[in-house]
C-alpha positions in Angstrom: 166.6 81.7 -16.1 168.0 80.2 -13.2 165.9 78.9 -10.4 166.7 79.6 -6.7 165.9 77.4 -4.0 163.5 79.3 -1.4 164.0 78.2 2.3 161.0 78.7 4.7 161.5 80.9 7.7 160.9 79.0 10.9 161.2 80.4 14.5 164.1 79.4 16.4 164.0 76.6 18.9 165.0 79.0 21.7 162.1 81.3 21.1 159.6 78.3 21.1 161.0 77.1 24.3 160.5 80.5 26.0 156.9 80.7 24.7 156.2 77.2 26.0 157.6 78.0 29.4 155.6 81.2 29.7 152.5 79.4 28.7 153.1 76.6 31.2 153.8 79.2 34.0 150.6 81.0 33.2 148.6 77.8 33.2 150.1 76.9 36.6 149.3 80.3 38.0 145.8 80.1 36.8 145.3 76.7 38.2 147.0 77.7 41.5 144.8 80.9 41.7 141.7 78.7 41.2 142.8 76.3 44.0 143.6 79.2 46.3 140.2 80.9 45.7 138.5 77.6 46.3 140.5 77.0 49.5 139.6 80.5 50.8 135.9 80.0 49.9 135.9 76.6 51.6 137.6 78.1 54.7 135.1 80.9 54.8 132.2 78.5 54.4 133.6 76.3 57.2 134.0 79.3 59.5 130.5 80.5 58.6 129.1 77.0 59.2 130.9 76.7 62.5 129.6 80.1 63.5 126.1 79.2 62.6 126.3 76.0 64.6 126.9 78.0 67.8 123.6 79.0 69.3 122.9 82.7 69.4 121.3 84.0 72.6 120.2 87.3 74.1 121.3 88.2 77.6 119.9 90.5 80.2 121.3 91.8 83.5 119.2 91.2 86.7 118.1 94.5 88.4 117.4 95.3 92.0 113.8 95.9 93.0 113.1 99.6 93.6 109.5 99.0 94.7 107.9 96.2 96.7 105.1 93.9 95.9 101.4 94.5 96.6 100.0 91.9 98.9 96.2 91.5 98.9 94.7 89.5 101.8 91.2 88.9 103.2 90.4 90.6 106.4 87.7 90.7 109.0 86.2 93.8 110.6 85.4 93.9 114.3 84.1 96.6 116.6 86.8 98.4 118.6 84.9 97.6 121.8 82.1 95.0 122.0 80.2 93.9 125.0 77.4 91.3 125.1 75.1 92.1 128.1 73.7 89.3 130.3 71.5 89.4 133.3 72.9 89.1 136.8 69.5 88.5 138.4 66.6 86.1 137.8 63.2 87.4 136.9 61.1 88.7 134.0 61.9 91.5 131.6 59.7 94.4 132.7 60.6 97.1 130.0 63.2 97.8 127.4 64.0 101.3 126.2 66.3 100.9 123.2 66.4 98.8 120.0 69.0 97.8 117.5 70.8 100.7 115.9 70.2 103.0 118.8 73.2 105.1 119.9 73.6 105.0 123.7 75.8 106.8 126.3 77.6 105.1 129.1 75.2 104.4 132.0 72.1 104.8 129.9 69.2 102.5 130.9 68.6 99.8 128.3 66.0 97.6 130.1 64.5 96.8 133.5 64.1 93.3 135.0 61.2 92.6 137.5 62.7 90.5 140.4 60.0 89.3 142.8 62.2 86.5 144.3 65.0 88.9 144.9 62.7 91.4 146.5 61.5 88.8 149.0 65.1 87.8 149.7 66.0 91.4 150.4 63.0 91.8 152.8 64.0 88.7 154.7 67.6 89.9 154.8 66.6 93.2 156.3 64.4 91.5 158.9 67.4 89.2 159.8 69.5 92.4 160.2 66.9 94.0 162.5 66.8 90.8 164.6 70.5 90.6 164.8 70.8 94.2 165.8 68.2 93.7 168.6 70.0 90.6 169.9 73.3 92.5 169.8 71.8 95.4 171.7 70.5 93.0 174.4 73.8 91.3 174.6 75.5 94.6 175.0 73.2 95.6 177.9 73.7 92.3 179.6 77.5 92.4 179.3 77.6 95.9 180.8 75.4 94.8 183.8 77.6 91.8 184.5 80.7 94.0 184.3 79.1 96.2 187.0 78.3 93.3 189.2 81.9 92.0 188.9 83.0 95.1 190.9 81.0 93.9 193.9 82.1 90.3 193.5 78.5 89.2 192.9 79.4 87.2 189.8 82.5 85.3 188.7 85.0 86.5 186.1 84.0 83.5 184.0 80.4 84.6 183.8 81.4 88.1 182.8 83.7 86.8 180.1 80.9 84.6 178.7 78.5 87.6 178.5 81.2 89.7 176.8 82.0 87.0 174.2 78.2 86.6 173.6 78.0 90.3 172.8 81.0 90.1 170.4 79.3 87.1 168.6 76.0 89.1 168.3 78.0 92.0 166.8 79.5 89.6 164.3 76.0 88.4 163.3 74.9 92.0 162.8 77.9 92.6 160.4 77.0 89.4 158.5 73.4 90.3 158.2 74.3 93.8 157.1 76.7 92.4 154.5 73.9 90.1 153.2 71.6 93.1 152.9 74.2 95.1 151.0 74.9 92.1 148.7 71.2 91.8 147.8 70.9 95.6 147.4 73.9 95.5 145.0 72.3 92.6 143.2 69.0 94.5 142.9 70.9 97.2 141.0 71.5 94.6 138.2 67.8 94.7 137.6 68.7 97.8 135.6 70.6 96.9 132.4 72.7 99.9 131.4 75.2 100.7 128.6 78.8 100.0 129.7 80.2 102.6 127.3 79.2 105.0 124.5 78.3 103.0 121.4 75.5 101.5 119.3 73.1 98.7 120.2 73.9 95.9 117.7 71.6 93.2 119.1 68.5 92.9 121.3 67.5 89.3 122.0 64.8 89.8 124.6 61.3 91.2 125.0 58.8 92.3 127.6 57.7 89.3 129.8 60.6 87.1 128.8 62.0 84.8 131.5 65.5 86.0 132.6 68.1 83.6 134.0 71.2 85.1 135.6 74.6 84.4 134.1 76.0 83.9 130.6 76.1 80.1 130.9 72.3 79.6 131.5 70.7 82.8 130.3 70.6 84.3 126.8 72.3 87.4 125.7 70.0 90.4 126.3 71.8 93.2 124.4 75.0 93.8 122.6 76.6 97.2 122.6 79.6 98.0 120.3 81.8 101.0 119.8 82.1 101.4 116.0 83.7 104.8 115.8 86.9 102.8 115.2 87.1 99.2 113.9 89.7 96.5 114.4 90.8 94.6 111.3 92.2 91.1 111.7 94.4 89.7 108.9 96.4 86.5 108.6 99.8 87.3 107.0 101.9 84.5 105.5 105.1 84.0 107.5 107.2 84.9 104.4 106.0 88.5 104.5 105.6 88.8 108.3 109.1 90.3 108.8 108.4 93.0 106.2 105.2 94.4 108.0 105.6 96.1 111.3 103.5 98.0 113.9 102.9 101.4 112.3 102.7 100.1 108.7 99.7 101.2 106.7 97.4 99.3 104.4 94.5 100.1 102.1 91.1 98.6 103.0 88.4 98.0 100.4 84.9 96.6 101.0 82.3 95.3 98.4 79.7 98.0 99.3 82.2 100.7 98.3 84.0 99.3 95.2 85.5 102.7 94.2 86.7 103.7 97.7 89.5 102.7 100.0 90.1 103.3 103.6 93.5 103.6 105.4 94.2 101.2 108.2 97.2 101.1 110.5 98.9 98.1 112.0 98.6 98.4 115.8 99.6 94.9 117.0 101.1 91.6 115.7 100.8 88.1 117.3 104.5 87.5 116.8 103.8 83.8 116.4 103.0 81.5 113.5 99.9 79.4 113.4 101.2 75.8 112.7 98.0 74.9 110.8 98.0 77.8 108.4 101.6 79.0 108.4 100.5 82.5 109.0 100.6 85.1 111.7 97.8 87.4 112.9 97.9 91.1 112.5 95.6 93.7 114.0 94.9 97.0 112.3 92.9 100.0 113.2 90.7 101.9 110.8 88.8 105.1 111.5 85.0 104.8 111.2 83.7 108.1 112.6 81.1 108.3 109.8 79.9 104.8 110.4 80.4 103.7 106.8 82.1 100.4 107.7 80.1 97.7 109.4 81.6 95.4 112.1 81.5 91.8 111.3 82.0 92.3 107.5 84.8 91.1 105.3 87.3 93.3 103.5 90.3 93.1 101.2 93.5 94.5 102.8 96.3 95.6 100.5 99.8 96.0 101.8 102.5 97.9 99.8 105.5 95.9 100.8 108.9 97.5 101.0 111.4 96.5 98.4 113.8 93.7 99.4 117.3 95.1 98.9 118.7 91.6 98.3 116.1 90.5 95.7 116.7 90.7 92.0 114.2 90.9 89.1 114.4 89.1 85.8 111.8 88.6 83.0 109.5 85.7 83.5 110.6 84.2 80.2 114.1 83.7 81.6 112.8 80.9 83.9 113.3 77.2 83.1 111.2 74.6 84.9 112.2 71.0 84.3 113.2 67.9 86.3 116.0 69.9 88.0 113.5 72.4 89.4 113.2 76.1 88.8 116.3 77.5 87.1 117.7 80.3 85.0 120.4 80.0 82.3 123.5 82.2 82.6 126.7 82.5 80.6 130.2 82.7 82.1 133.3 84.6 80.8 133.9 81.9 78.2 130.4 82.2 76.8 129.4 78.8 78.1 126.0 78.0 79.6 125.6 77.6 83.4 122.2 76.8 84.9 121.4 78.1 88.4 118.6 76.9 90.7 116.7 80.0 91.9 113.8 80.7 94.3 111.0 83.1 93.5 109.8 85.4 96.3 107.1 87.2 94.2 105.6 86.9 90.8 104.8 90.2 89.1 103.5 88.7 85.9 105.9 90.0 83.3 108.8 89.8 85.7 109.7 87.8 88.8 111.6 88.6 92.0 114.4 86.2 92.7 115.2 85.7 96.4 118.2 83.4 96.1 120.4 81.6 93.6 121.3 84.6 91.4 124.0 87.3 91.6 123.6 90.9 90.4 126.5 90.5 88.0 125.2 87.3 86.3 124.3 87.5 82.6 121.0 85.8 82.2 119.8 84.3 79.0 116.4 85.6 77.9 113.9 83.0 76.7 116.4 80.1 76.6 115.8 77.4 74.0 114.6 73.9 75.2 117.7 72.3 73.7 120.1 74.4 75.7 122.3 72.3 78.1 124.7 73.1 80.8 128.2 73.8 79.3 127.0 74.6 75.8 128.9 77.2 73.9 126.7 80.2 72.9 127.1 83.4 71.1 125.7 86.6 72.5 123.6 88.3 69.9 122.6 91.5 71.6 121.4 92.7 75.0 117.8 91.9 75.8 115.2 94.0 77.5 115.8 94.8 81.1 113.1 93.7 83.6 111.0 96.5 85.1 112.0 97.2 88.7 
């Protein structure tokens, strides 16, 4: 039996090379895919990190005011007409007919003054008038006689002229005496204290037997009469609001004795000048008081509903920034960069404020800006914030 040599079957060198090449290519592709995936992930991570590094803010748009502010100010009530009554004659109070709270009519007798000194002066003045009239009558008779004698050349023209001039002088004395009597009679009328107009007696500072001195500088006030069917209200308005309140504007008046009620008052006059000490101007209002519920001399709270300022803008109060640069708001421009603007507040409504200057209607205002925000910072707008109430 012959033995045959068995040769092992081995793959060809070509086939091995192809397999090795394919394996190497696959390995390179796998490694490249890994690197590519890592690069994409790194790029995404970098973009996400950069995006997170930009501050996200909410923006709001300023709105125009549709209603004005409510201005509460202290006011003082005064009678529409008030007259303190003083004596014009000296004497003693004889009687008084009315007391405080009494309603009186014009010309009604309030009190009577006893004037013994004035009565004696009047008697003397009348006696002087009678004496002057008698002297004038005698001078008239004498002048007429001398005029008659002049026709017969019994007296000179000079003597006649003297008698005629004496009669004229006596007539002048009569007129002076008569005027003095009339003056004292008119003064005697002031012994009756009467009401100057319809009203209520708000003060009585005298009594029977009291010594009365004439004039307001030496004598006390006897009575005070006031017309309280209407009351004047005086209010000091800050000069900032003065141009927005005019004659004819209305206000609501409240007093402590009626906490649940209000009364309508109308502006009837303005001082049109600013008090240098207080920086305010005086307004006068008129309120109806026909039922006598309001008391003159009392204090009240006057509320004005101011008209809306067409140039003012409202933003939320949390949009304000107050620092060493003053009062500012943070806005963003077209490139989403921060720009701070200095503003001026005209009125604080609590949740929102009214901006008088420094802000435009088309500005985008950052709501509740962070403390670390600086001018020129890049920001990202997250979403629109709540609009301020107008």
